[in-house]
N, C-alpha and C positions, 0 to 999 in steps of 0.2 A: 580535613582533606586539603591536599596541596595541589598546586598547578600541575605537578608531575602526574599525580593520580588522575586528574581531569583529562590531561593530554593522553594518558594511556587508555582511558575509557573512550575518548574520542577516536583513537586509532582503531580500537576494536569495533566500535559502532560504525566507523567509516567502511571497514572491510565488509561488515554485514550489509550496509546500504548499497554499496556498489556491486555486490554479488548479484547475479541474475535472479530475478524473482518476479512475483505478480505485479509489484508496483511499476517496475520498468516496462513490463508488457502493457499495462494499462495506459501509461503515458504514450507509448509508441502507437497504441490503437486510437487514443483520443485526439491527439493533436492534429494529425493529418486529416482526420475526418470531421472534427468539430471545432478546431481552432486553438490558438494559444491560450485564450482566456479559459477554455474548458480544461486545458492541461493544468493551469495554475489552480483551477477549482479542484481538480483531483488532489493536488498537493495540499490544499486546505483540508481536505478530508483526511489525508494521511496525518497531518498535524494534529487534528482533533482526536483521532484514534489513539495516537501515542500517549496523549495525556489521560485517556480513558484507561488504557492498559497500565500506565504508570500509577495512576491513582489506585486501581485495584491491587496492584502489586504492593504498594506502600501500605495499604490498609490490611493486607494479608488475605484478601479474598482469592487472589490468584493462587495462593498456596493450597487452598482447599480445592481449587479447580485442577491443579496439577496432581494432587494427592488422591482425588476422587476419580476413579475410573469412569463412573457414570457421567459425571459432569464434564469430564474431559471428552468423553465420547460424543456428548450432545453438541458441545461447542465445535469440536473437530468436524462433525458431520455437517453442521450448519455452514461452516466455512467452506468445506469441500463442495457442498451443494451450490453455494453462491458462485464460487469460481467456475464450476462446471456449467452453471446457468449462463454466465457471461460468455464462456467459450462456445457452448452449443448455439447461443444466439448469434454470435459472430459467424460461426460456420454456416448457419442457416441463411444469414444475409448474404454471405459470399456465394452460396449455392444458388440463391434466388437472384443474385445480381443486384441487390439493394445497395445503393450508394448514397452518401450524404449530400445534401444540397449545398451548393456553393455559397448561398446566401441564406441567412436565417432571419425570419421576420422579427422585428424588435419585440413584439409582444411575447414571443416564444423564447427569447434569448435568456431571460432570467430563469425560466424553468429548466432550460438546458444546462445552465451553470449549476443550478441546484442539484440536478440529477448527477452531474459530474462530481460534485462534492460528496453526494451519497455513495457513488461508486468507490471513490477513494477511501471514504470512511469505512464502508462495509468490507472492502478488500482486506483491511488491516484489523478492524474490530473483531471479525469472526475468525481471525487467525491466532490460535493459542501460542504460536511460536514467539509472538511479540512479548507476551507476558512471561513466557519461559526465559526469554533473553534477559528481561529485567530481573527476574528472580535469580538468575545465575550471576548477573553483573552486580547487582546492588550489594550483596555480601562481600564482594571482592574489592569494591571501590569506596564503600561508605564505612568509615571507622566507627567502632562500637560506641565510643565516647561522644559522638556528635549527634546533632539533631537529624535523625534518619529521614524524616519527612522533607525537611528543607533541602538536604543534599540529594535526596532521591529525585525531587522535582528538578533540581539543577541538572542532574544527569539526563533526565527525560528531555529537558530543554536543549541540551547539547545534541542528543540524538535527533531531535526534531529539526534543529538548525542544519545539521549535516544533510538531512533529507531534503530540506528546502534548497540548499546549495546544489546538491547533486541533481535532483530531479528538475529543478529550475533550469539548470544548464541543458538538460535533455529536452525540456520544453522549447527552449530557444533554438536548439539544434534542429528539432523536428519542424518547428515553425518556419525555419529558413528553407525547408524543403516542401513548403506548403503547395507550391505549384505542381510538384510531382504528385502530392497527395490528392489533388483534384482529379487525377486521371482515373476513370472508372475501372479500367483493368487493374491498375495498381491497387485501388481500393479493395477490389475483390480478393486480390492476392494477400493484402495486408490483413483483411478480416479472416481469411482462411488460416493464415499463419498464426496470428494472435489467438484465434479461437482454439486451434490445436494446442498451443502452449498453455492457455488457461485451463483447458480440460486436463492436461498433463499435471499442472500444479494442483488442481483440485483432487485428482486421483492420488497424487503424492501426499497431500495433506490428509486424505482419508486413511492412509496407511501409517500415518505418524503415530508413534507410541509415546506416552508420557515418560 
């Protein structure tokens, strides 16, 4: 594999990362209401899920997932249900007028960050599109004569690094607007908007075909 091939993969991955999707919506929802640290915790969850999908793809398990209609349906519905759950929860909080506290007690801060990591992880781990992307990309950018596992993990690392750069920039952007995010009326609008988008992504994922 040459630097040109790696650069070509990075371009394809970057286009995928910056396109609108659940990850960006989750960051937009998390940072104004829970803080910058929680946003970076979301990104840590993204990072871990990419290596999960990458490992499954490299080992060939994802091939079974894509080729088996039953397994694909199960994972697809789990992912759709999770996205809809996040969206409905946000819509309920917006309707009830539930807003995040401006200050978080130190004893609860670690739990909040752990929950943010879990949200970031599950948002991607339950999305078969990630495995499908790797399964489509690996044959295109990994030469047959090379160590597939070694170069496969390199491509996953490139994809993960692009995610860190892009979503890290979004976290910093949204954190600079933190003062606006503390406005209760704005928080209700944000929860309603992101909730509707998450439900939309969930329904879209539910109709995805292998």
